[in-house]
N, C-alpha and C positions, 0 to 999 in steps of 0.2 A: 907108302901105304898099300895094303893088299886090296883085292877085289871085294872082300867081305865088308870092310868098313866103308868102301865106296858105295856098295849096295845099300848100306844102312843110311848113308847120307842122302842118296837118291830117294829112298823110302820116306825120309823125314822132310823132304822138300828142299834139300840143299845143305844140311848141316848134320853134325853128329855131336854127341856129348862125350864128356870124359868117361861116363859110365858105359856108353856104347863101345868106346875104344877098349876099355878094360875087358869088357865081355868078349871082344874079338881077339884078345890075347896081347894087347899092347900095354906097355908100362908107361908111367909118367915120364920116365927118362926118354923113351922113344917119342912120346908126344912132344916133349921139349926139343928134341933133335929135329923133328919134322918142322916145328915152328922156326927154329933157327935157320934151317935149310930153305925156308921160303916155300915149303910145300903146302903148309896149312897156315891159317891165321885164327886167332882167337876172336870170336864175334862178341862174346860176353863171358863172364865167369863160367867155366865148365862147358862152353859150347864152341865148336870150331867149324870152319868151312875150308874147302880146298881153294887155294889161291887161284888156280887155273879157272875156277868157276866164279869166285867172288869178284875178280877183277873185271869181269864182263858186265857186272850189274851197275845200273844207274842208281841214283839216290833212293828212288822209290823201291827198286828191286832189293836193295840192301836193307832198307827199312822193313820190308815184308819178310825177308829172311830172318832178320833179328826178331821180328814178331813171332815167327814160328818157334824159334828157340825159346823165347820167353814163355809162351803158352806151354810148351813141352816141359819146362823146368818148374812150373808152378806146383806147389803141393796142394793147394786148394783149387776150387773151381773159379775160373775167370772167363770173361769174354773181352775181346778187343773192342775198344771204344774210341770216340773222338777222331782225331786225324788219322790214327792207325786204322780204325774201321773204315774210314773214308777211302784210304789207300787200298784196302782189301776189295772194296766195292768198285774200284777203278776210277774214283773221282779225282780230278786234278787238284794238286796241292801246290801252293806257292808261298814261299817265305815261312814255312813251318819248320820247327825243330825236329828233324827226322832222326836225331840221335836218341830220342825218347819214345819208348813204346807205351801206349796208354791202355790200361786194362781196367775193367770194372769188376769188383768182387761180387761173386754169386754165392759165396759161402759164409757170409757174415763177417768176413775179414775186415780189417781196418784200412782207412785211407792212409797212405804213406808213400814215401819215395825211397827208391833204392837206385843204385847206379844203373842208368839206362831205362828205368821203368817208373811209371807213375801209376799208383794204385788208387782208383776212385771208388767211392761208396755213394750210392744214391738212395733217396728215400722212396721213390716211386717203384711200382712193380716193373722190374727190369727183365725178369725171366721170360715173360711172354714176348719180349721184343728181341730175343736172341735167336739167331739162326746160324747155320753152318754154310760158309762160303769158301770154296777152294780148300775144304778140309779144316777151316779155322772157325772157332766160335766168335761171332761178331754181333754187335747190335744191328738193328735194322738200318737200311739205307737212310730213311727219313730221320731217324734218331742220330745217326752218325753225322748227317748234314747239319742238324741243329747244334749238336755238341761242338762240331768244328767251328761253326759260325760264332758260338758263344765264347770261344777261346781264341778268336782271331781278331786282327785289326780289319778295318774296312776293306782294304785291298785284297788281302789273302782270303777273307771270307767271301767276297763277291766272286773271286776266281773259282772257289770250290762250289758255291751254290749254283753259279752259272753252269759249271760243268755237270752237276747233278741234273739240273733241269734240261740241259741239252741232250744228255744221254738217256734220261728217263722222264719224258714229258708227263707221264702219268703220276709222277710223285707229288704233284701239287696238292692234292687232297690229303695225302699222308702228312705232308709238311704242315698243313693247316691243323690237322688233328693233334699234331705234336706241340703246337704253339702254347697251349695252356700249361703243359708240363714244364715249359721253359720260361714261363712268365716272370718268375722271381729268381731265376738262377743268376749267378754272377755273369756279367757280360750280356744279359738279355737285351739291354737297350741297344747295344751295337748289333746284336744278332737280328733284332727286328728291322733295323735300318738296312742291314745287309739283305734281308729277305725282300724289302721293298725295292732295292736297287737291282736285284738279280734279274737276269733275263736269259732264258734258255736259248735264244737265238745266237748268243755269243759262241764263237767257234774255237777260241783259244784264250789262254790266260792274258795274252797281250791285248786282246780286244776288251777283256774284262777290266784290266788295269787302266786302259784308255778311258773307259766310261767313268771310273772312279775319279780319275784325274780331272775330267770335265766337270763332274759334280762338285769336287772340292774347290774348283777355281771359277765357278760361275759361267762356264761355257754352256750354251744351249744344248739340251739333251737331243742327240741325233736318233733317227730311226736306224734299225739294224737290218742287214741283209737285204738291201734294196736292189730290185731288179731294174737294170737299165735297158731300155728297149729302143729299137729303131723306129722310124716313122711308121713302118708297116706292122709294128707290133712284135717283131721277132726279137729274141733276147740277145743282147750283146754280152752281158755278164752281170754278176751280182757284186755289189760294192759292200764292204763291211759296214760303212756308216753313211748316213745321208741326212743333211740339214735341208729340209724341204724349202723353207722360206728363202734361203740363200742359194738353193740349187747347187750345193757343194757336196761332192762325194768324198769320202774318207777311206783310206786303205792302210791297215796296219800290215807292214811287211815283215813277218816273222819267218824264220827258217822253216817252221813246220808247215806254213802255208805253201811255200815254194816247193817243199817236198811233195805236197799233194798235187801240185801242178805238173810235176815231172811225169812224162810218159815213157814207156819202155823204149830204150834206145836213144832217148833225148840227150843232147849236149846241154850244159848249163846256158850257153849262149842262146839256144833255141827257146828256152823257157823265158829268158829276159826279153827276147824279141817278141814272143807272143804276148807277154804282159804289156810291152810298150805299144804294140798295135791295138790291143784291147783298150788301153787307156786312151789312146788317140781317138778311137772310135767313140768312146763314151764322151769325151770332151766335144766331139763333133756334134753331139745332140744337145749342145748348149748347157753343159754342166761344168762347174769348176771341179778341181781335183787336188786333194792334199794327201801326201803319203808321209808315213813316219815309221820309225824302227824302234827297237828296244831302247837304244841309247837316248831317244827323245823322251822316254817315259821316266827316266832316272835322272837324279841330279848328277852333273850340273847341266845336262842338256834340256831339262824339263822347261825351264823358264823361256829359253829361246824358242822351243817348239810351241808353247802356248802363245807367244807373241806372233809367231808365223801363222798359226791357225786362226787367230783372231783377224789378222790382216787378210788371210785368204777368205774368211767368211765375209768380211766387208767387201772385198773386191768381187767375189762371186755374186754376192747380193746385188751390187751395183750393176754388174754386167748382165746377169741372167734372172735375178729374182726381185723380190721387193727391195727397194733401195732404202734399207734401214741399217744403220751402223750398229754393230755389236759392241756394247759398252764393256770395257775391260773391268 
């Protein structure tokens, strides 16, 4: 491909259309040859990306690129909505189908599905809730959060709403104002439960999924982001979870967290050593400690983890807190 079509792709945000290529002097035969040669790939019907660029994208990045192509190729007016709008706003998504781009019709078009696109039609005034983010027409953040929650299971919904509240604490009032519009929407019951469980103090999807797992299995609700201090009041560190009655600290060990702990020039062993020293000092202040990883939140490891956590709650409560057994 020549520099002209590459410039078009950059201007479009990473893709070009068949019409773009034809305007730049390329034929369908040359487009086919470039695909077969592994230089470009088809993102959707009539839209292409350079493989050198698309292979660097994660799932979210690829979804956003696809969303740009969908918006560009629409004949009528649309805005991105649902999980796609949440992605544009930078909200975490977990267990969402990112092969589907969600758009809401602004032109009186009908609700329908086409390969890779779901067209939605809503009865309420949507125009006033549309804004431009990163050059894309999207529904407002609060609406995107409600729509995502309404179309999600408990786990994926809590992940997204936690993320929205963590990044945008001021969104709470906007979410409350949106609640009436979603009162009778499909999925509204689950969405309301998600809103009740959501907590902006969660710092990762793993922490969000942990809380839903506790909720589903009757584990006492922990406090979040608990500061552990020495006797003189100085801070040792902040624990992801804390069960006050049992004086048990909980830590979800996700890769993203350890990435945040790495300092310039650090070796992996230094990070692990610092974490071990931090944990030992926390335990030294008469706290129990339980750690878990992604595998503990998923079957088949989930059952063994819950058994271990309940045992740790009992043990820590007996040693450091109120001597009350946690009933399974």
